[in-house]
C-alpha angles and dihedrals in degrees: 000000000000122000133171095206115093092200093051088048088056092052093049092049091050092047091052091051091050091051090053091051093048092048093051099039124121092254096055094090095041135080090237139044118243120232090243092054091048089053090050093049091051090049091051091052091046091051091048092050091046090054090046092049090050090048094051092046092060122094118256107266126227106218107162095155098049104035130120098037119154116232107200109208093174123219116317117245115265113224130197109242114263124240089250105088093200091055090048087055091047091051089051089053091050089049091051091050092049092051095044094049099034093050096038126119087251090063087073093056119088093240143339124041139262119248097250090052091046090053091047091051094049093046093051093047090048090052090051091050090048090048092054093045103036102033113018098040093042105043107037143131100049119191107223105155096159097054104035139119092034102150135045119262111268093230135233126308126265100304090149092065096059 
């Protein structure tokens, strides 16, 4: 993915990091989401919204000498879906947000975001928050002994990079 907007690049990088955390969390190999993982997911969304709020509160910059500059974010990592169906859904929502923001008209600006893209971002994040609160927290754990486990465990985090 290539963008010209430094703020959008920051959002995409953060979204990719969140997806990695969700994919490797303790709940990924389970049929339910632990309270600690739910707390973490909420904190990730809060941090993302805080960054977005900071970004939208800044004045539009005039950068005639440095824009357009391509910011190559590469291809996002593709993950196998986790055993936890709710987390698979959450990852799909994160993927959708990354695509909608990373490929938006605002991604061609040097910074900031256009109102329709801001609305789209906020609506998608609100849906993810509602999903965690209204579905995940309310309907799990599910007892599905005949169909689980159905996928391999996603593995531990990046211990090799310490």
